C-alpha positions, 0 to 999 in steps of 0.5 A: 812519507805516507799521506797519513804521516803527512796529515799527522804532521800537518795538524801538529805543525798547524797547532804549533803555529796557532799556539805561538801566533795566538800567544804572541798576538792575544795573550796577556804575557805579550800585552806590553809588547803588542801595545808598543807595536800598536803604537809604532804601527799607528805613528811610524811614517815609514810604511815598512816600519808600520807593517813590521810592527803590525805583524805582531798585532795580527794573528793571521799575519804573524802565523805566516811568519811563524809558518816560515820559521817552522818550515825552515826548522822542520823541512816539512813538505806536503805531497811533493818532495821539492820546492812545491811541497814547501809552498803547499805546506806553507799555505796548508799549515797557515790555513789550518792554524788560522782555522784552529785559532778561530775555533779557539776564539769562538770557544773562549767567547762561548765559555765567557758567555756561559760564565756570565750567564752562570754568574747572573743566575747565581746573583738572582738566586742569592737575591 
C-alpha cells in the first residue's frame, strides 16, 4: 500500500476511533452508562474492576481499546507489513484520534462561548 493511501486510511480510522470514543465518553446518549461506570469506578474494591469501569469514562483510555478493535477488524498496518506495522498503526491512530477529540472539544467550547456572548448581547439590546 502506498504511503498516500496509508495516510488516508490513518486519518479515516482515527476519525472513526475519535467518533466512537467521544460518543461513548462524552455524549448524552451514554450518560446513564457513564454514571453507572463512574459509580462502580469509585466504589469497587477490586483494582481490575475499577480500571474496567474507568475505561468507559475516559476518552483517552477508551480510544486505545477502540483502536485495537478497529485494527482487528481492518488489519491496517502502517509503514511495515508485519507485527511492527500494527504497533505503529496502534499508536498513530490513537494519537491522531485524541488530537481530533481535543480539536473538537475546543471547537465546542468556542461555539458555546460565542452562543453565550450572542445571548448576552441580545438581552442588552432588548433592555
